[in-house]
C-alpha positions in Angstrom: 347.2 101.3 30.2 349.4 103.2 32.4 351.2 100.9 35.1 349.3 101.4 38.4 351.1 102.6 41.8 352.1 99.8 44.2 351.8 100.4 47.9 354.1 97.8 49.8 352.0 96.3 52.7 355.1 94.5 54.2 355.9 91.8 51.4 352.3 92.2 49.9 352.0 94.8 46.9 348.6 96.8 46.7 348.0 98.0 43.2 346.3 101.5 43.0 345.2 102.2 39.5 345.8 105.8 37.7 342.3 106.3 36.5 340.4 106.1 39.6 339.6 108.7 43.0 340.3 107.2 46.2 338.2 108.1 49.6 339.7 108.0 53.2 337.8 104.9 54.1 339.7 103.0 51.2 337.4 102.9 48.7 337.8 103.9 45.1 335.5 105.9 42.8 335.3 106.6 39.5 332.8 109.2 38.0 330.4 107.7 35.8 328.5 111.4 34.7 326.0 113.5 36.0 327.7 113.6 39.4 327.3 109.8 39.4 330.4 108.0 41.1 330.4 104.2 41.3 332.5 103.3 44.3 334.5 99.7 45.4 337.1 98.8 47.9 340.6 99.6 47.3 343.4 96.9 46.8 344.8 98.2 50.0 341.4 97.4 51.8 340.8 94.1 50.3 344.4 93.1 51.3 343.4 94.1 54.8 340.5 92.2 54.9 341.7 89.5 53.1 338.8 87.0 51.8 335.1 88.9 51.9 332.4 86.3 52.0 329.6 88.1 53.3 327.7 91.9 52.6 324.6 93.4 53.4 323.3 96.9 53.0 321.1 99.1 55.4 320.2 101.3 52.6 318.3 101.0 49.5 318.4 102.7 46.1 317.0 106.4 45.9 317.9 106.8 49.5 319.4 110.0 50.7 322.6 109.5 52.5 325.0 111.4 54.9 328.6 111.5 54.9 329.8 108.7 57.1 326.3 107.5 57.6 326.5 103.4 58.1 325.3 102.3 55.0 325.9 98.1 55.5 328.1 95.6 56.9 330.9 93.1 55.7 332.3 90.1 56.9 335.4 88.8 55.9 338.2 86.3 57.1 339.5 89.0 59.4 336.7 90.7 60.9 333.1 91.9 60.7 333.2 95.8 60.0 330.4 98.4 59.2 330.5 99.9 56.1 330.3 104.0 56.0 329.2 106.6 53.1 332.3 108.2 51.4 330.3 111.4 50.6 326.6 112.6 51.1 324.1 112.4 48.2 321.7 109.9 46.8 322.4 106.3 46.7 321.9 105.3 42.7 322.4 101.9 42.7 323.6 98.8 44.5 325.6 96.0 43.0 323.1 93.3 43.8 325.4 90.5 42.4 327.7 90.9 45.4 324.9 90.1 47.8 324.9 86.4 46.3 328.6 86.0 45.5 330.8 88.9 47.1 334.0 86.9 46.0 334.3 89.6 43.0 335.2 91.9 45.7 338.3 89.8 46.4 338.9 88.5 42.5 338.1 91.8 40.4 337.7 94.7 43.2 338.3 97.4 40.5 335.7 96.0 38.2 333.0 93.3 38.9 333.5 94.3 42.5 332.1 97.5 42.4 330.0 98.1 45.4 327.5 101.1 44.7 326.8 104.1 42.7 325.9 107.6 44.5 325.2 110.8 43.3 327.5 113.0 45.4 326.7 116.4 46.8 330.2 117.4 47.4 333.4 115.3 46.6 336.8 116.0 48.3 338.4 112.4 46.7 342.1 111.9 46.5 343.9 111.6 43.4 346.2 108.3 43.3 349.3 110.0 44.4 347.5 111.8 47.5 346.1 108.5 48.4 349.6 107.1 48.2 350.8 109.6 50.8 347.7 108.9 52.6 348.7 105.2 53.1 352.3 105.9 53.5 351.3 108.2 56.5 348.8 106.1 58.1 350.9 102.7 57.6 352.6 102.4 60.8 349.0 102.9 62.9 347.7 100.3 60.5 350.2 98.1 61.5 349.5 98.4 65.2 345.8 97.8 64.6 346.4 94.6 62.7 348.6 93.3 65.3 346.2 94.4 68.1 348.6 96.8 69.9 345.9 99.9 70.1 
């Protein structure tokens, strides 16, 4: 297995594995075949949220989804946030296990902590290097948000 890229968030590393693609809303994705992609939170997103302890969906398997449509909510030790679709398409499956125990998002984000699978109509995902550049470009404004300066 190839070593992941590392994005330093201050003194904390966020591992960016090379065998995934990434979305602007800080989700990873991996093609499962037939235009179906599996999505989860990147290590960067998990580090920002810290401990996730509640997850809820307001969509169902089989639903047609618009790009940036609100699809759920998540609560962590840092905040309660809405979740938005990373692409347009059809919801294929939702990781039901996370509804009972979302801690896998924190402990195994790139495997057991996956969120959902969608058949995507169009993809404009970033490769790991592009995602690293995206993180670097936005890190200063992210720090201001974290510190409540915006």
